[in-house]
N, C-alpha and C positions, 0 to 999 in steps of 0.2 A: 660589434658583431665580433665573435670569439673565431682563434683560431679551429679550435675544435668544431665549432658550426660548419666554419667553413669546408673544413676537409670533409666533412659527414656530407655538407650537400654538394660537392663534388662527385662523393662516392656513389650518390643516388643518382648524378645526370650517367656517371661511366665517366667521368674525364679526368678521374683522380691519378691515372694511369697514363695520361697522354703527355707529348706524342710518344705511340709506339716506337720499341727499339728498331732502328734501319739496317741492321745487319739481320737480325734473325728475320725479318720480317720479307727482306730481298733474299735470303738466301734458302727460305722455305719453299717459294714456290719453282715447282717443274709444272712445267708448262705439258700439256698433249693437243694435239689436232681436233678441231672439234668442226662440223657443217658451219658455214655464214649463212644468215640471210641471204636471200637471191638477191635483195635490194642493192647489196654493195657490187654485183656484179661478179665475172666469172675468173678475174683474175685478178684474187685475192685469197688469200690465205688465213682461218682463224684460228685461233689458240686459249685456251682455258687452263688455269691454274687458282688454286686455293691459297692466299698468303697464310703468314704463321698467326693472322690473329682470328682466322676463321672466314675470309672473306673470300669471292669469290671473283676473279679479273677475269676479262675478256679482251683479248686482239684481236684487231684487226689488219692484217699486213698486207698493203698494197706490193704486188709482182713488182711494181714499178713504183717506188716509193719515193717521194718529194725530199726526204728526209724531214720531215716533219711531224708531228705528233700531238695529235689531240688526247688531253687526259680530261676525260668526260665526269660531273658528279650529275648524277641522277634525281630525280625528284620525289616527290612522296609525301613522308619517308614512306615506305612500307611497312607495313606490319606483321607480318611471317617471319619465319625463319629464314634468311636466305638460303639459295638453292642453286645447284651448277645451271648454267642456261638460263638463267633470271635476266642477265644484261643482252641477252641477244634482242629483247625488242627494243631495247636502248638504242642499239647499233644500229637498227633496223630504219628505227627514228632519225638516226642521224647517218646516215647512209651519205649524202650527198655527198658528205665531206670525206669518204673513204673515194668514192669514184675521182675526187677532185685530188686523190693521190696521197692523203694525210694517213698514217698509222693513227688510232685510233684504242684506247684501252678503258673501259669500263669498271668499276668495282662495285658489289654488292652491298658494301658495309658489312660489317663484322656480324651484326644483328639488325632485326627489325625494329621498328620503333624509333621516336624519336631522338635526338641526340646531333647538333650541328659540328661540336667540334668532334666528337667520335667519326662522323662522317667524314670531315675535311682530313683529320688524321688517315683513314682509309684510304680517302682521292691520294694525299701526297704518299702513301705507302706504294699505290699502284704505278703512280709515274716511278719511283725507284724501283720496284720491279721491271720495269720496261727496259729503264737502262741498264740494271743489272743482267740483264738479257739479250737485248740488241746493241746495247749502246745510246749512248747518250745523241739524240738528234741535233740537228745544225739550230731547230727552235721548238720548243716547246709552249704549247700553247693551253690555257686551262678553262675549261668549257662549262657552265652550269645552267638547267634548266627548270623552272617553277622552283619548287624546293630545294633542289639542287644548287638554284641561284644563288640561293643564301648561304648556302653548304663553300661553294667554290670561290665569294667575296670572304666567307671566314678563312678557306684555305688561304687566298691571297695575303690575306693581314698575318697569318701564322707562318707560312711554310715558304713565301713568295723569295726569301733570300736565305742561302743555308747560312751557317755559323760564322763565316769569315766574311759573309757579308753579299756573297756571289749569287746571281740569280738562278731560283732553281725552276723558274719559268719566265718566258720571252714577253707575254701578253695574257690579258685576261678575256674571254666573252662569258656574256649571259644575255640567256633570253629568256623572256617573259619571267624574270626572277623573282621571287621574293627578297626584295630586298631593303624593305623594311626592317627585317630583325624579327626577332619573338615576338617581344613585347608587345609590339605595335599589327605584329600579323594578324593575329586571330581573332582581336575582338570582336570584330563584324557577326563570328559566326556563335560567340557567346550570347550576344546580343541575338542571334536568330533563332537560341536555342529558347532563351525568355520570351521573344513575342510568341514563335509558335506555340509554346505550353501555355500562354496566356488565351489562345483561340481553340487549341485542341485539348489539352488536357488527358492528352492519351502517352507521354514521352516522357515519364512515369506516367502510365492510367491508376486509377481510381483503383482501389484492390493491390497494385504492387507494392514492394519496399519504396518509400519516397527517399529520395537523394538530393542534395543541391545539383542543379541543372551544370554548373560548372566544372562536375564532376565529369561530364558527357555519358558513364555508367558506373555502377559501383565496381567494387574490383572485381568481384566472382561473376558479373553478370554474362549471362550468355548470350547475348539478344543477336539476331544475325542481322545483314545490311538485310536479305528478303523481308524479316519480320517489321524492321525499319519503316521500309517501301510499304507496306503493307497500311502501317498505322497514317503514314501521311496519306495515300490516296484516300481512306477513310473517310478522313478529316476535311481534304481539301477536295478529292479529285482528280489528283494531278495527272493520273496515269488515264483519266478519261477523256474524250471529244468533249469541249464547252459542254454542247447541247445534251448533254448525257449527266452534268453535274447537277448536283441539286442546288437552290437556292444558297441552302448554310456553307455549303462546299467551295461556291464562287464567292462568294462572302469573305470566308476564312485566306481563301487564295488569295484574291484582291486585297486584303490587308496584311496579310505577312510580306508579302511581295512589295506592295507600296511602303510600308515601313521601313523593311530591310536592305531593299536594291537590290535584291537577290531576283537573277533571270527564271522564270518559272522551270527554262528545261535544268538547271543546276540547283531547285530545292533540294532534291533527295543528297544530291552528292554533299553540297556544303552541310546540310544537317548531318549525313555519314559523319565527314567530318568530324562535327562539332559532336559526336556521340562517341566514336570507335578512337580516332586520334585525341580525342580528349583523354579520354578514360586512357590511353597509355601515358599521354604527358602525364596527366596529374598522378596518376597512381602509381606508375614503374618509376618516373624521372622526377617529380618534385616531392615524393614521399605524402603525397596527399594533401596538397598545400596548394591553394586557388591564386592563378595569376592574372585572374580576369575580373572586372569592377565596372557595374552598371549603377552605382549608387546614383550617380548624382543625373544619369542620362537619360533625354527628353526626348520619348519617341513621338515621330510625328508623323502625318500621312494617313492614317488610320481614320474610320467613320467616326470614333470617337476616341482623340486624342486624351484627352481629360481620363476617361475609364480606362485605357490600355495602361496611362501613365500610374494609375493608383493602383493598380490590379498587377500589373508587371512583376515576378519574380526577381527581388535585388540581391545583387551579392556584392561584397568588399573585397578587394584583394590583399593576399598576404604579401608584406612588404618583402619577405625573406622567400616566397616563391618568384615574386619579380624579380629578385637582384639574380635568383639562381638562372632563370630565364634570359635574364639578359647575358649574363655571365657567358654561358654557352650558346645564342644565338644572335646577339645583337651586334652590330657594325660600328667601327670606330672611325670608318672611312680614311683612316691611316695606307694608302694605296702606295706601293711604289712602282707600278709595273702600268703600262698602257691598258688602259680597260675600257672594252666597249661593251654597252648595254642595250639591249632592242629589246622593243615592249608589242605586242598588238593593242592599238588604242582601244578593241572590244570586247579584251581577253574577258573570258566570263568568270574566272576564277582568282586570278592574280591580279587587282587594278591595276591599272597602266601607271597610277598614281603613287606607286610603289616607285617607280624611276623619279619622283618630284624629291622622294623623301630620301633617298640614297643623293641623290645630285645636294642636297641640303646637309647632309652629312659629311659627304668628301669634301664639298666647299668650308665647311666650319675646319674641318681639320688641314685646311690650307693646301689641297690637290687637287682641285679641281683644273688642272689644267692634265693632270694625268685621265681624265673620264670626258668621253665621247660618248653620247645617246642616240638613240635613234628610233622611232615611231612606224609602225606601217597600221593600215585601216584590216587589217583581217582580225577573224574572228572567234578562230582558236586557242586553245592556252598549250595545249600538250604539244602540238605539231604545224610549228609552223611551214611555210612556205619554202621548198629547196631554193628556191632562188634566193629568199631572204638566208637565208642560213649561210650561202655559198657567199654573198655580195657582204656580210657582215665578215667574214672571215678574210676576205680579200681588201677590205678598209685597214682592217685591222694590220694585216699585213702590207699595205701600202704605209701605214704608219710607220712601223719597226723597221722597215727597208730604208725609212726617209730622214726617220728621227724629226718629225713636224708633223703635228696633231694635224688630220686632215678638217675639210669642213666639213658641216652638218650636209652638205649637199652630196659629199663623195659616197653615200648608200646609193641614191638614187641612180646617178653617175654610173656607178661600179655595175649594179644590177641591169642596165641598159647595156652592158657591154657584156656580160657573163651568161645572163638568160636568153634562154631561144625559146620560147612560150609565152604566148602572147598572154597578157593581162599577169602575167608571176611577178611581177616588181609591183610592191605595194607601199613602198615605202611612201611617207606622206611628211611634211614639214611639221615639227615640234607644235 
């Protein structure tokens, strides 16, 4: 692979100029007071600024601050251009952290769309912005949720230490994180596109421009999410009560779900990701190259697996696209900080099996002593119980205070102490 090709590839991914210049990013952020989400409580001040790269950063500062900072990496990725106020939803979701006395900062990232290294750089810029304005806290913790878990894990690999080997962060927490990295995280959605099209033949429909399904959409396509939902409902009746579906819709829906393992309630969401996010990833970040492969996949669970496997669209990954995606988003496991990961056993968006994949990566790198993982029996992806977040933070703090990796039972034990709500503690044995 030539140096010229590598430089061109990094430019497509938006990573050629990373990391961003610290001095410029730090000095350019001028904060203005903004309203806080009500969920953080009355004794909190919120501030917003735009950094030198164009990302909006939002800070929540408790009036009674525990001298600890949460640096947050949000999920998505969001496809639209970042705007002021975008991080308020993230702050609301993790308000329990602020109510517990932590300062919190979240970045929108400099642009919408895929780019794990870009997002990781912007997360670290937000840390530096906070330190420049409010001073270095006693402890700085890095947190990522969902795709933000991939971002936070990448940021921990790239920015955990400064140029002299001193820690920028003290610990890492991921919740429902996409810890498989990029090359293993999205293949099931490519499979879903192929299986869906075999049964439904309406994405794309006959008479429309035909394109390889791994593209998501052609570069100039203008389909909306509502358009997609209409097509999915026409084929499967997914928006109709089961009693209102035609026999053909019922059969289509049954086979699609059985073969792919996608939950009915998440069908449109996963197809949307495999449509609009694939379009962004392939067309804008990978130069039109294909990172997905189902050339030898054997689909099972339908009424007629032989017909499905004979008729489904097949595609073969471009090694250059896989290499670009791996560079951007895959993880090395070379962690240097105490790292806690928590995942919902019934997460409908990112399988809890991502945790086992990450453990294998970290163990292979010889860093297993720095990783502690927990499961809950929750069924949500984007928002876990407040008690889950609060307990995970406390376990990480115990680890940092004592210098000793806690036992797996520490999560349930801690939750029993910090939670006042009945049935709020959902930790289960791995």
